[in-house]
Every structure is written in structure tokens, then in C-alpha cells.
C-alpha positions in Angstrom: -7.7 22.6 7.2 -8.7 19.2 5.7 -6.5 18.2 2.8 -6.0 15.6 0.1 -3.8 12.9 1.8 -3.2 10.7 -1.3 -4.4 10.0 -4.9 -4.7 6.6 -6.4 -5.3 5.4 -10.0 -6.4 2.0 -11.0 -5.5 1.6 -14.7 -7.6 -1.6 -15.1 -10.4 -3.2 -13.0 -8.2 -5.6 -10.9 -4.8 -4.1 -11.8 -2.3 -3.0 -9.1 -3.2 0.5 -8.0 -0.7 3.3 -8.5 -0.3 6.2 -6.0 0.3 9.6 -7.7 0.9 13.1 -6.4 -1.3 14.9 -8.9 -4.2 14.1 -11.2 -6.4 15.6 -13.9 -10.1 15.4 -12.9 -12.4 15.5 -15.9 -16.2 15.2 -16.2 -15.8 11.5 -16.9 -13.4 10.9 -14.0 -9.7 10.9 -13.3 -7.4 10.6 -16.3 -5.6 7.2 -16.2 -8.2 5.5 -14.0 -10.4 2.7 -15.3 -13.5 4.5 -14.1 -12.8 7.2 -16.7 -16.1 6.9 -18.6 -19.2 8.9 -19.1 -22.6 8.2 -17.5 -21.4 6.7 -14.3 -22.7 7.8 -10.9 -19.3 7.3 -9.3 -16.6 8.5 -11.6 -14.5 9.5 -8.6 -14.3 7.7 -5.2 -13.3 9.2 -1.9 -12.4 7.8 1.5 -11.1 9.2 4.8 -7.6 8.6 6.0 -8.9 8.6 9.6 -11.4 5.8 8.7 -8.7 3.8 7.0 -6.4 4.0 10.0 -9.3 2.7 12.2 -9.9 -0.2 9.8 -6.2 -1.1 9.6 -6.0 -1.1 13.4 -9.1 -3.2 13.8 -7.8 -6.0 11.6 -4.0 -5.6 12.2 -3.2 -4.5 8.6 0.4 -3.2 8.3 0.4 -2.1 4.7 -0.8 1.0 2.8 -4.5 1.1 3.5 -5.3 3.5 0.6 -3.8 1.1 -1.9 -5.7 -1.8 -0.3 -9.1 -0.1 -0.3 -8.6 1.1 -3.9 -10.6 4.4 -3.6 -9.3 7.3 -5.8 -8.9 10.1 -3.3 -8.0 9.8 0.4 -8.6 12.9 2.4 -7.7 13.6 6.1 -11.3 13.0 7.3 -14.9 13.0 6.2 -18.1 13.8 8.2 -19.7 10.8 9.8 -23.1 11.4 8.2 -24.9 10.7 5.0 -22.9 12.6 2.3 -25.2 11.9 -0.7 -26.1 15.2 -2.4 -23.2 17.1 -0.7 -20.8 19.1 -2.8 -17.0 18.8 -2.3 -14.3 21.2 -3.4 -10.9 19.8 -4.1 -8.1 22.4 -4.4 -8.9 25.6 -6.3 -10.7 24.1 -9.2 -12.5 20.8 -8.8 -16.1 20.5 -7.6 -17.7 17.1 -7.0 -21.2 16.0 -5.9 -21.5 12.8 -3.8 -23.9 10.4 -5.4 -23.6 7.1 -3.5 -22.0 5.2 -0.6 -19.3 2.8 -1.7 -20.3 -0.3 0.3 -17.3 -2.5 1.2 -17.1 -5.7 -0.8 -15.4 -9.1 -0.1 -12.3 -7.7 -1.8 -11.7 -5.7 1.4 -11.3 -8.9 3.4 -8.9 -10.2 0.7 -6.8 -6.9 0.7 -6.9 -6.1 4.5 -7.5 -9.4 6.1 -10.5 -11.2 7.7 -12.9 -8.8 9.3 -12.2 -5.8 7.1 -15.7 -5.8 5.6 -17.2 -5.5 9.1 -14.6 -2.9 10.2 -15.4 -0.8 7.2 -19.2 -0.6 8.0 -20.1 3.0 7.4 -16.5 3.9 6.6 -15.9 2.6 3.1 -16.1 5.9 1.3 -18.3 7.7 -1.2 -18.8 7.9 -5.0 -19.1 11.2 -6.7 -19.6 12.9 -10.1 -17.6 15.8 -11.4 -19.4 19.1 -11.6 -16.3 21.2 -12.4 -13.0 19.9 -13.9 -9.5 20.7 -12.9 -6.2 19.5 -11.5 -5.5 18.3 -8.0 -2.5 17.3 -6.0 -1.7 15.9 -2.6 -1.8 18.6 0.0 -4.6 20.5 -1.7 -7.5 21.7 0.4 -10.6 19.5 0.7 -13.9 21.2 1.8 -17.3 19.7 2.2 -19.8 22.5 1.2 
């Protein structure tokens, strides 16, 4: 079973991210995150723990890769295919729809080290909108529908 590995909130745009064990997902995003706003096509971001491990190994990054990449939800793994339009169930309540690929920016080289942008090619995660609200916690099931 694929699960939620970790959850991250970014209270402000460039603020230090904060790992949490549970979160409230609302139509406008995750409570406490700076992307908590209506009319965005990426109110929640997702990334694969497996992909982050590969990126970290490629650039020799020793720190917490989820904090460094700044995506909201890190799951065990994601399919290696275009996810746009796919629905994702988190726990027993939350339903998301993937709307975009989150291309790696130069901030990845700043956070992980030189070469991270290249290493993240096709691994940088996905943006999604919330179709059904609810609460999630680390260890909850993650299913691509």
C-alpha cells in the first residue's frame, strides 16, 4: 500500500517550511500553507519520496529532501507517467485532481546543491486542486485512481 510519507506547510512564500503529522485539506488548499487561496490550479503539491531519494543521491544531498523541495505532500511513490487529469485519494476523505506538473526551478539547486534541477527532470512533482475536503495524516493511504 502506498502511503503519505510526510506533510509540509510553508507559512509564507520563502519562509522555512514546517513538517507536520496531520493537516486539514480545504477547497482552497491546506490550512496554514501560503497557497491557501481560491482560484489556483495548484492549491496542493505532491512529490514522490522515491524520486526525492534519487535526486538526493544524484547530488549528494544529506538533508531532509522533502523540506528542501518544498512540496506539500510526500508520498511513497508516484507513477512515472503524465498525471494531469488523474484523481488521487488521500486517506478516507480527501480527493484531489492533478492539474499540472511542478517544474523544478533554480531554487532546487540552491536547496539541494548544483545539479538538482537536472536531477529533478520529470521527478519534481505535481500540482492539484481539491475536489473533496478532509483531514489527512502521515501514514494514511494514497491511491491514484
